[in-house]
ROTOR-631334 format. One record per residue (C-alpha): y, x, z; residue number from 1. Coordinates in Angstrom, 3 decimals, decimal comma. Each point is the difference from the previous one (the first is absolute). Layout:
// residues N
+----------+----------+----------+--------+
:        y :        x :        z : vextor :
+----------+----------+----------+--------+
:        Y :        X :        Z :    NUM :
...
+----------+----------+----------+--------+
//
This chain:
// residues 406
+----------+----------+----------+--------+
:        y :        x :        z : vextor :
+----------+----------+----------+--------+
: -125,644 :   65,072 :   32,307 :      1 :
:    3,295 :    0,707 :    1,780 :      2 :
:    0,171 :    0,695 :    3,718 :      3 :
:    2,396 :   -1,897 :    2,224 :      4 :
:    2,125 :    3,099 :    0,486 :      5 :
:    0,380 :    0,313 :   -3,748 :      6 :
:    1,249 :   -3,573 :   -0,502 :      7 :
:    3,664 :    0,860 :   -0,246 :      8 :
:   -0,604 :    2,964 :   -2,262 :      9 :
:   -2,267 :   -2,096 :   -2,205 :     10 :
:    2,742 :   -2,604 :   -0,285 :     11 :
:    2,628 :    2,542 :   -0,913 :     12 :
:   -2,269 :    1,760 :   -2,485 :     13 :
:   -0,661 :   -3,186 :   -1,960 :     14 :
:    1,181 :    0,818 :   -3,518 :     15 :
:    1,919 :   -3,258 :   -0,083 :     16 :
:    1,973 :    0,965 :    3,092 :     17 :
:    0,800 :    3,686 :   -0,386 :     18 :
:   -0,324 :    1,961 :   -3,206 :     19 :
:   -1,809 :    3,235 :    0,754 :     20 :
:   -0,974 :   -1,072 :    3,515 :     21 :
:    2,465 :    0,716 :    2,841 :     22 :
:    3,355 :    1,738 :   -0,241 :     23 :
:    1,084 :    2,323 :    2,815 :     24 :
:    2,278 :   -2,511 :    1,743 :     25 :
:   -2,626 :   -2,729 :   -0,158 :     26 :
:   -2,652 :    2,386 :    1,325 :     27 :
:    2,034 :    0,694 :    3,161 :     28 :
:    0,337 :   -3,719 :    0,729 :     29 :
:   -3,664 :   -0,651 :   -0,767 :     30 :
:   -1,060 :    2,888 :    2,226 :     31 :
:    2,002 :   -1,486 :    2,875 :     32 :
:   -1,771 :   -3,320 :   -0,455 :     33 :
:   -3,391 :    1,679 :   -0,199 :     34 :
:    0,758 :    1,611 :    3,372 :     35 :
:    0,853 :   -3,477 :    1,363 :     36 :
:   -3,376 :   -1,239 :   -1,272 :     37 :
:   -1,968 :    2,910 :    1,408 :     38 :
:    1,761 :   -0,191 :    3,385 :     39 :
:   -0,557 :   -3,700 :    0,521 :     40 :
:   -3,502 :   -1,446 :   -0,087 :     41 :
:    1,325 :   -3,563 :    0,130 :     42 :
:    1,907 :    0,410 :   -3,247 :     43 :
:   -2,834 :    1,970 :   -1,585 :     44 :
:   -2,465 :   -2,748 :    0,873 :     45 :
:    2,009 :   -2,473 :   -2,067 :     46 :
:   -0,707 :    1,893 :   -3,201 :     47 :
:   -3,268 :   -0,726 :   -1,822 :     48 :
:   -2,619 :    2,731 :    0,096 :     49 :
:   -0,528 :   -0,436 :   -3,721 :     50 :
:    3,189 :   -0,514 :   -1,940 :     51 :
:   -1,992 :   -1,815 :   -2,655 :     52 :
:    0,782 :   -2,993 :    2,225 :     53 :
:    3,557 :    0,281 :   -1,327 :     54 :
:    0,922 :    0,287 :   -3,642 :     55 :
:    3,210 :    1,915 :    0,606 :     56 :
:   -1,128 :    2,762 :   -2,345 :     57 :
:   -0,714 :   -2,384 :   -2,849 :     58 :
:    3,346 :   -1,134 :   -1,369 :     59 :
:   -0,375 :   -3,026 :   -2,237 :     60 :
:    2,059 :   -0,732 :   -3,071 :     61 :
:    2,030 :   -3,140 :    0,649 :     62 :
:    1,807 :   -2,492 :   -2,210 :     63 :
:    3,729 :    0,732 :    0,114 :     64 :
:    0,851 :   -3,692 :    0,042 :     65 :
:    0,912 :   -1,575 :    3,323 :     66 :
:   -2,396 :   -2,507 :    1,504 :     67 :
:    0,707 :   -3,693 :   -0,001 :     68 :
:    1,580 :    0,379 :    3,444 :     69 :
:    3,027 :    1,543 :   -1,673 :     70 :
:    0,662 :   -3,290 :   -1,761 :     71 :
:    0,257 :   -1,578 :    3,427 :     72 :
:    3,225 :    1,942 :    0,468 :     73 :
:    1,352 :    0,009 :   -3,527 :     74 :
:    1,474 :    2,760 :   -2,121 :     75 :
:    1,656 :    3,056 :    1,466 :     76 :
:    3,755 :    0,090 :    0,467 :     77 :
:    2,002 :    3,200 :   -0,380 :     78 :
:    0,931 :    1,865 :    3,178 :     79 :
:    3,084 :   -1,519 :    1,551 :     80 :
:    1,560 :    3,261 :    1,060 :     81 :
:    3,638 :   -1,117 :   -0,035 :     82 :
:    2,065 :    2,325 :    2,131 :     83 :
:   -2,588 :    0,349 :    2,738 :     84 :
:    0,580 :    3,483 :    1,501 :     85 :
:   -3,670 :    0,161 :    1,018 :     86 :
:   -0,975 :   -0,167 :   -3,661 :     87 :
:    1,535 :    3,426 :   -0,601 :     88 :
:   -1,451 :    1,720 :    3,057 :     89 :
:   -3,533 :    1,378 :   -0,153 :     90 :
:   -2,178 :   -1,443 :    2,763 :     91 :
:   -3,650 :    0,747 :    0,649 :     92 :
:   -0,869 :   -3,675 :    0,184 :     93 :
:   -1,713 :   -2,376 :   -2,360 :     94 :
:   -2,238 :   -2,974 :   -0,529 :     95 :
:   -2,457 :   -1,336 :   -2,545 :     96 :
:   -1,813 :   -3,193 :   -0,879 :     97 :
:   -3,289 :    1,127 :   -1,570 :     98 :
:   -2,254 :   -2,282 :   -2,038 :     99 :
:   -3,755 :   -0,248 :    0,496 :    100 :
:   -0,356 :    1,864 :   -3,302 :    101 :
:    1,997 :    2,913 :    1,445 :    102 :
:    3,027 :   -0,801 :   -2,168 :    103 :
:    3,428 :    0,224 :    1,639 :    104 :
:    1,501 :   -3,485 :    0,329 :    105 :
:    3,327 :    1,251 :    1,317 :    106 :
:    1,143 :    3,087 :    1,820 :    107 :
:    2,969 :    1,722 :    1,579 :    108 :
:    0,466 :    3,709 :    0,700 :    109 :
:    3,080 :    1,100 :    1,911 :    110 :
:   -0,129 :    3,485 :   -1,535 :    111 :
:    0,302 :   -1,419 :   -3,514 :    112 :
:   -3,420 :    1,428 :   -0,805 :    113 :
:   -2,956 :   -1,837 :   -1,450 :    114 :
:   -2,322 :   -2,352 :    1,836 :    115 :
:   -3,477 :    0,541 :   -1,481 :    116 :
:   -3,103 :   -2,082 :    0,696 :    117 :
:   -3,621 :    0,045 :   -1,124 :    118 :
:   -3,341 :   -1,591 :    0,821 :    119 :
:   -2,686 :    2,525 :    0,977 :    120 :
:   -2,906 :   -2,411 :    0,376 :    121 :
:   -0,752 :   -3,461 :    1,330 :    122 :
:    2,573 :   -0,690 :    2,707 :    123 :
:    1,248 :    3,612 :   -0,047 :    124 :
:    3,552 :    0,930 :   -0,993 :    125 :
:    2,473 :    2,868 :   -0,168 :    126 :
:    3,764 :   -0,451 :    0,429 :    127 :
:    2,293 :    3,005 :   -0,514 :    128 :
:    3,740 :    0,294 :    0,682 :    129 :
:    1,630 :    2,950 :   -1,777 :    130 :
:    2,675 :    1,945 :    1,850 :    131 :
:   -1,350 :   -0,794 :    3,481 :    132 :
:   -1,208 :    2,526 :    2,559 :    133 :
:   -3,518 :   -0,905 :    1,079 :    134 :
:    0,104 :    1,595 :    3,436 :    135 :
:    1,640 :   -2,388 :    2,467 :    136 :
:   -0,309 :   -3,099 :   -2,191 :    137 :
:   -1,164 :   -3,415 :    1,161 :    138 :
:   -1,276 :   -3,060 :   -1,882 :    139 :
:   -0,903 :   -3,604 :    0,754 :    140 :
:   -2,215 :   -2,131 :   -2,249 :    141 :
:   -0,541 :   -3,756 :   -0,378 :    142 :
:   -2,534 :   -1,720 :   -2,249 :    143 :
:    1,457 :   -2,472 :   -2,508 :    144 :
:   -1,435 :   -3,169 :   -1,545 :    145 :
:   -1,948 :   -3,105 :    0,932 :    146 :
:   -3,432 :    1,440 :    0,853 :    147 :
:   -1,117 :    1,258 :    3,421 :    148 :
:    0,464 :    3,684 :   -0,848 :    149 :
:    1,500 :    2,687 :    2,211 :    150 :
:    1,289 :    3,430 :   -1,016 :    151 :
:    0,446 :    3,250 :    1,893 :    152 :
:    0,695 :    3,720 :   -0,433 :    153 :
:   -2,811 :    2,468 :   -0,549 :    154 :
:    1,787 :    3,009 :    1,530 :    155 :
:    3,253 :    1,339 :    1,348 :    156 :
:    2,497 :    0,990 :   -2,743 :    157 :
:   -1,079 :    2,502 :   -2,633 :    158 :
:    2,224 :    1,933 :   -2,375 :    159 :
:    2,540 :    2,789 :    0,252 :    160 :
:    3,735 :    0,541 :    0,366 :    161 :
:    0,566 :   -1,823 :   -3,309 :    162 :
:   -2,230 :   -3,085 :    0,178 :    163 :
:   -2,011 :   -2,163 :    2,395 :    164 :
:   -3,277 :   -1,696 :   -0,845 :    165 :
:   -1,475 :   -2,986 :    1,796 :    166 :
:   -3,626 :   -1,015 :   -0,507 :    167 :
:   -0,573 :   -3,727 :    0,640 :    168 :
:   -3,309 :   -1,810 :    0,517 :    169 :
:   -0,439 :   -3,803 :   -0,171 :    170 :
:   -2,910 :   -2,009 :    1,399 :    171 :
:   -1,260 :   -3,588 :   -0,040 :    172 :
:   -1,000 :   -1,951 :    3,124 :    173 :
:   -3,527 :    1,463 :   -0,122 :    174 :
:    1,370 :    3,545 :    0,150 :    175 :
:   -0,752 :    0,794 :   -3,649 :    176 :
:    2,492 :    1,886 :   -2,139 :    177 :
:    1,708 :   -2,471 :   -2,328 :    178 :
:    2,929 :    0,051 :   -2,401 :    179 :
:    3,153 :   -1,415 :    1,566 :    180 :
:    3,752 :    0,182 :   -0,581 :    181 :
:    1,980 :    1,450 :    2,913 :    182 :
:    3,488 :    0,902 :    1,208 :    183 :
:    0,820 :    3,449 :    1,374 :    184 :
:    3,212 :    1,303 :    1,620 :    185 :
:    0,519 :    3,711 :    0,718 :    186 :
:    2,699 :    2,182 :    1,507 :    187 :
:    0,416 :    3,565 :    1,193 :    188 :
:    2,580 :   -0,040 :    2,784 :    189 :
:    1,412 :    2,703 :    2,234 :    190 :
:    2,739 :    0,322 :    2,586 :    191 :
:    1,757 :   -2,706 :    1,951 :    192 :
:    2,317 :   -2,813 :   -0,999 :    193 :
:   -1,455 :   -3,485 :   -0,325 :    194 :
:   -2,762 :   -0,155 :    2,601 :    195 :
:   -3,648 :    0,070 :   -0,921 :    196 :
:   -3,286 :    1,875 :    0,238 :    197 :
:   -3,298 :    0,298 :   -1,821 :    198 :
:   -3,242 :    1,972 :    0,003 :    199 :
:   -3,597 :    0,253 :   -1,141 :    200 :
:   -2,617 :   -0,015 :    2,748 :    201 :
:   -3,662 :    0,851 :    0,417 :    202 :
:   -1,163 :   -0,479 :    3,564 :    203 :
:    2,708 :    1,656 :    2,088 :    204 :
:    1,080 :    2,396 :   -2,774 :    205 :
:    3,161 :   -0,688 :   -1,985 :    206 :
:    1,083 :    1,214 :   -3,438 :    207 :
:    3,137 :   -0,310 :   -2,139 :    208 :
:    1,868 :   -1,262 :    3,044 :    209 :
:    3,736 :   -0,807 :    0,125 :    210 :
:    2,219 :   -1,336 :    2,778 :    211 :
:    3,749 :   -0,514 :   -0,484 :    212 :
:    0,675 :    0,795 :    3,667 :    213 :
:   -1,726 :    3,358 :   -0,236 :    214 :
:   -2,687 :   -1,174 :    2,415 :    215 :
:   -3,683 :    0,758 :   -0,450 :    216 :
:   -2,154 :   -2,895 :   -1,170 :    217 :
:   -3,403 :   -0,306 :    1,677 :    218 :
:   -3,108 :   -2,167 :   -0,368 :    219 :
:   -2,558 :   -0,981 :    2,621 :    220 :
:   -3,392 :   -1,437 :   -1,004 :    221 :
:   -0,381 :   -2,303 :    3,029 :    222 :
:   -3,325 :   -1,532 :   -1,032 :    223 :
:   -2,103 :   -0,491 :   -3,132 :    224 :
:    2,388 :   -1,104 :   -2,730 :    225 :
:    2,960 :   -0,288 :    2,397 :    226 :
:    3,013 :    2,302 :   -0,072 :    227 :
:    3,358 :    0,399 :    1,707 :    228 :
:    2,612 :    1,775 :   -2,117 :    229 :
:    2,982 :    1,378 :    1,941 :    230 :
:    3,226 :    0,768 :   -1,860 :    231 :
:    2,529 :    1,151 :    2,618 :    232 :
:    3,716 :   -0,496 :   -0,436 :    233 :
:   -0,106 :   -3,251 :   -1,977 :    234 :
:    2,968 :   -2,076 :    1,261 :    235 :
:   -1,256 :   -3,468 :   -0,909 :    236 :
:   -3,185 :   -2,030 :   -0,275 :    237 :
:    1,579 :   -2,003 :   -2,847 :    238 :
:   -1,683 :    2,070 :   -2,695 :    239 :
:   -2,081 :   -0,147 :   -3,154 :    240 :
:   -3,490 :    0,960 :    1,170 :    241 :
:   -2,850 :    0,505 :   -2,468 :    242 :
:   -3,389 :    1,716 :   -0,063 :    243 :
:   -2,370 :    0,939 :   -2,841 :    244 :
:   -3,541 :    1,255 :    0,556 :    245 :
:   -1,129 :    3,246 :   -1,646 :    246 :
:   -3,460 :    1,260 :   -0,900 :    247 :
:   -2,845 :   -0,536 :   -2,467 :    248 :
:   -1,304 :   -3,246 :    1,476 :    249 :
:    0,970 :   -3,668 :    0,243 :    250 :
:    1,558 :    0,286 :    3,480 :    251 :
:    3,400 :   -1,588 :    0,480 :    252 :
:    2,630 :    0,036 :    2,745 :    253 :
:    2,637 :   -2,368 :    1,372 :    254 :
:    2,772 :   -0,064 :    2,582 :    255 :
:   -0,801 :   -1,532 :    3,394 :    256 :
:    3,255 :    0,640 :    1,843 :    257 :
:    3,094 :    2,105 :    0,069 :    258 :
:    2,892 :    0,769 :    2,295 :    259 :
:    2,806 :    2,512 :   -0,013 :    260 :
:   -1,682 :    2,996 :   -1,567 :    261 :
:   -3,570 :   -1,125 :    0,623 :    262 :
:   -2,471 :   -1,634 :   -2,407 :    263 :
:   -3,462 :   -1,432 :    0,609 :    264 :
:   -2,487 :    0,309 :   -2,874 :    265 :
:   -3,438 :   -1,624 :   -0,440 :    266 :
:   -2,424 :    1,047 :   -2,731 :    267 :
:   -3,095 :   -1,773 :   -1,289 :    268 :
:   -2,905 :    0,743 :   -2,298 :    269 :
:   -1,132 :   -2,301 :   -2,812 :    270 :
:   -2,182 :   -1,965 :    2,426 :    271 :
:    2,995 :   -0,800 :    2,180 :    272 :
:   -1,038 :    2,291 :    2,870 :    273 :
:    2,515 :    2,334 :    1,616 :    274 :
:   -0,373 :    3,469 :   -1,530 :    275 :
:    1,726 :    3,342 :    0,424 :    276 :
:    2,119 :    0,491 :   -3,118 :    277 :
:    2,679 :    2,357 :   -1,249 :    278 :
:    3,305 :   -1,644 :   -0,920 :    279 :
:    3,641 :    0,308 :   -1,034 :    280 :
:    2,582 :   -1,798 :    2,167 :    281 :
:    3,739 :   -0,520 :   -0,557 :    282 :
:    2,720 :   -1,241 :    2,393 :    283 :
:    3,356 :   -0,526 :   -1,724 :    284 :
:    3,337 :   -1,539 :    0,984 :    285 :
:    0,513 :   -2,301 :   -3,027 :    286 :
:   -2,437 :    0,505 :   -2,887 :    287 :
:   -2,507 :    2,665 :   -1,019 :    288 :
:    2,633 :    2,087 :   -1,821 :    289 :
:    3,122 :    1,147 :    1,844 :    290 :
:    3,440 :   -1,262 :   -1,034 :    291 :
:   -1,329 :   -2,455 :   -2,561 :    292 :
:    0,550 :   -3,736 :   -0,316 :    293 :
:   -2,841 :   -1,949 :    1,571 :    294 :
:   -1,306 :   -0,927 :    3,404 :    295 :
:   -2,904 :   -0,829 :    2,249 :    296 :
:   -1,285 :   -2,976 :    1,944 :    297 :
:   -2,863 :   -0,719 :    2,348 :    298 :
:   -1,375 :   -3,332 :   -1,178 :    299 :
:   -1,655 :   -1,538 :    3,060 :    300 :
:   -1,995 :   -3,171 :   -0,668 :    301 :
:    2,429 :   -1,264 :   -2,614 :    302 :
:    3,207 :    0,956 :    1,818 :    303 :
:    2,415 :    2,946 :   -0,202 :    304 :
:    1,108 :    1,154 :    3,472 :    305 :
:    3,540 :    1,305 :   -0,526 :    306 :
:   -0,506 :    2,879 :    2,446 :    307 :
:   -2,656 :    1,399 :   -2,361 :    308 :
:    1,816 :   -0,376 :   -3,307 :    309 :
:    2,797 :    1,993 :   -1,607 :    310 :
:    1,342 :    0,413 :   -3,523 :    311 :
:    2,546 :    1,950 :   -2,013 :    312 :
:    1,538 :   -2,015 :   -2,825 :    313 :
:    1,686 :    1,124 :   -3,205 :    314 :
:    3,295 :    0,036 :    1,954 :    315 :
:   -1,215 :    1,282 :    3,391 :    316 :
:   -0,485 :   -3,444 :    1,574 :    317 :
:   -3,060 :   -1,011 :    2,059 :    318 :
:   -1,251 :   -3,171 :   -1,722 :    319 :
:   -2,752 :   -2,014 :    1,734 :    320 :
:   -3,592 :   -0,216 :   -1,187 :    321 :
:   -1,589 :   -3,419 :   -0,425 :    322 :
:   -3,579 :   -1,160 :   -0,541 :    323 :
:   -1,460 :   -2,984 :   -1,851 :    324 :
:   -3,675 :   -1,078 :    0,087 :    325 :
:   -1,548 :   -0,435 :   -3,466 :    326 :
:   -3,458 :   -1,418 :    0,572 :    327 :
:   -1,844 :    2,649 :    2,010 :    328 :
:    2,404 :    2,695 :   -1,230 :    329 :
:    3,489 :    0,663 :    1,309 :    330 :
:    3,168 :    0,990 :   -1,878 :    331 :
:    2,275 :    2,566 :    1,645 :    332 :
:    3,582 :   -0,145 :   -1,307 :    333 :
:    2,933 :    2,392 :    0,396 :    334 :
:    3,416 :   -0,892 :   -1,522 :    335 :
:    2,557 :    2,596 :   -1,139 :    336 :
:   -2,823 :    2,431 :   -0,762 :    337 :
:    0,964 :    0,637 :   -3,650 :    338 :
:    3,003 :   -0,391 :   -2,276 :    339 :
:   -0,027 :   -3,215 :   -2,021 :    340 :
:   -1,610 :   -0,664 :   -2,369 :    341 :
:   -2,454 :    2,365 :    1,667 :    342 :
:   -3,463 :    1,089 :   -1,067 :    343 :
:   -3,364 :    0,291 :    1,749 :    344 :
:   -0,457 :    3,633 :   -1,093 :    345 :
:    2,912 :    1,061 :    2,238 :    346 :
:   -1,897 :   -0,802 :    3,204 :    347 :
:   -3,376 :    0,697 :    1,600 :    348 :
:   -1,665 :   -2,022 :    2,802 :    349 :
:   -2,519 :    1,448 :    2,462 :    350 :
:   -1,991 :   -2,003 :    2,562 :    351 :
:   -2,231 :    1,022 :    2,925 :    352 :
:   -2,070 :   -2,407 :    2,102 :    353 :
:    0,754 :   -0,244 :    3,714 :    354 :
:   -2,213 :   -1,015 :    2,912 :    355 :
:   -3,348 :    0,548 :    1,678 :    356 :
:   -2,396 :   -1,427 :   -2,600 :    357 :
:   -1,317 :    1,460 :   -3,273 :    358 :
:    2,224 :   -2,117 :   -2,272 :    359 :
:    1,970 :    1,734 :   -2,736 :    360 :
:    2,910 :   -1,046 :   -2,240 :    361 :
:    1,328 :    0,851 :   -3,452 :    362 :
:    2,748 :   -0,887 :   -2,486 :    363 :
:   -0,919 :   -2,474 :   -2,755 :    364 :
:    3,361 :   -0,275 :   -1,756 :    365 :
:    3,681 :    0,857 :    0,259 :    366 :
:    3,083 :   -0,870 :   -1,987 :    367 :
:    3,792 :    0,218 :    0,085 :    368 :
:    2,184 :   -3,000 :   -0,836 :    369 :
:    3,709 :    0,713 :    0,066 :    370 :
:    0,441 :    2,320 :    2,974 :    371 :
:   -3,001 :   -1,322 :    1,959 :    372 :
:   -3,479 :    1,515 :    0,208 :    373 :
:   -3,081 :   -2,067 :    0,839 :    374 :
:   -3,440 :    1,513 :    0,604 :    375 :
:   -3,180 :   -2,010 :    0,553 :    376 :
:   -2,490 :    1,213 :    2,614 :    377 :
:   -3,678 :   -0,959 :    0,232 :    378 :
:   -2,362 :    0,839 :    2,872 :    379 :
:   -3,796 :    0,182 :    0,321 :    380 :
:   -2,579 :    0,352 :    2,727 :    381 :
:   -2,563 :    2,776 :   -0,017 :    382 :
:   -2,407 :   -2,034 :   -2,165 :    383 :
:    2,641 :   -0,314 :   -2,708 :    384 :
:    0,720 :   -3,658 :    0,725 :    385 :
:    3,667 :   -0,933 :   -0,286 :    386 :
:    1,660 :   -0,955 :    3,286 :    387 :
:    3,280 :   -1,811 :    0,508 :    388 :
:    2,793 :    2,577 :   -0,219 :    389 :
:    2,250 :   -2,341 :    1,999 :    390 :
:   -2,285 :    0,451 :    3,005 :    391 :
:   -0,473 :    3,731 :   -0,571 :    392 :
:    2,324 :    2,798 :    1,107 :    393 :
:    1,037 :    2,899 :   -2,223 :    394 :
:    2,704 :    2,606 :   -0,510 :    395 :
:    1,978 :   -0,279 :   -3,224 :    396 :
:    2,386 :    2,479 :   -1,643 :    397 :
:    2,064 :   -0,150 :   -3,158 :    398 :
:    1,461 :    3,126 :   -1,630 :    399 :
:    2,534 :    0,208 :   -2,834 :    400 :
:    0,460 :    2,912 :   -2,373 :    401 :
:    3,767 :    0,184 :    0,716 :    402 :
:    2,222 :    0,274 :    3,019 :    403 :
:    2,786 :   -2,472 :    0,836 :    404 :
:    3,365 :    0,066 :   -1,749 :    405 :
:    2,686 :   -2,643 :   -0,412 :    406 :
+----------+----------+----------+--------+
//
């Protein structure tokens, strides 16, 4: 039996994750996280007393073939690098679409390094980006597919100065670990420039925090499951705002409000009751990766308020988002978000539910036709029953692997 404090070391010492247990750089990062665990009872309480409840140490052999979902998109297209200057500049950013089997559906790594994925057990996954620095990294996760699943992060980033590892857990509506595809976007950002901020939080403690203004991000746990995140120095409330719960349980979080440099977060347990939960939150000016093509929009009951939407096209324009109901789903469309003929593997959508109830949302499909990207969003109530996405509010972001050039 593994103790809670030994969780991170047990993960890293899995023979499938690190040959010969932990290298010296990894050990420093793991030791820092163990201190975070020991110093914060709220985070520690999220980890199971007996790690037999998670199969993260039992790595399963998986079929290398993609699941049938891959056919929904079609065959891969070669990278459309062109003369994009971003393509030749290493950036500690990346994204991945991971299949329920743990197979990589598509991935991007700004450093040019590998994106590696594996399934560690039912509903338990590892995503690694080579060439990234773990300390100071952030990630946001969205479940993918038609079922009422939701996915989250197990911990803050793990790794070293040469790679970052994200452990992802996926649950069904009953709070049981279940296999599910998901989308993940990650970046390690420092300094100023394009405004933004992010952090990991447990109670009032923050980790891996960044603020482009140089201000200090803070979190206040105002009541059970309710948080106010303050990110001073943000010049605009027109921002991409997302949150992902962390911890070894089925808790999930959503955005309830935001203003200039302030974000409200609500977190729920599997029963739909407010619950104190650790989380990762990101507040970005355009999309989840700086200087890339893409954009964000707050979709409010089937409309797109222009004061809460912004985009960066392939040629630096600010094209408008649009939405189209499709049954109880809703399609979110952004033109000029790829170079024709375009390809779905160039872009990555992320969605976070918004509001004061326990509803949650996910991506069921996305595609690129010509230069236009369309992503379909589906929402559910706490019981796993689909609700009308056109009468549900959520935050949507789209990120491209390249920056603009024309």
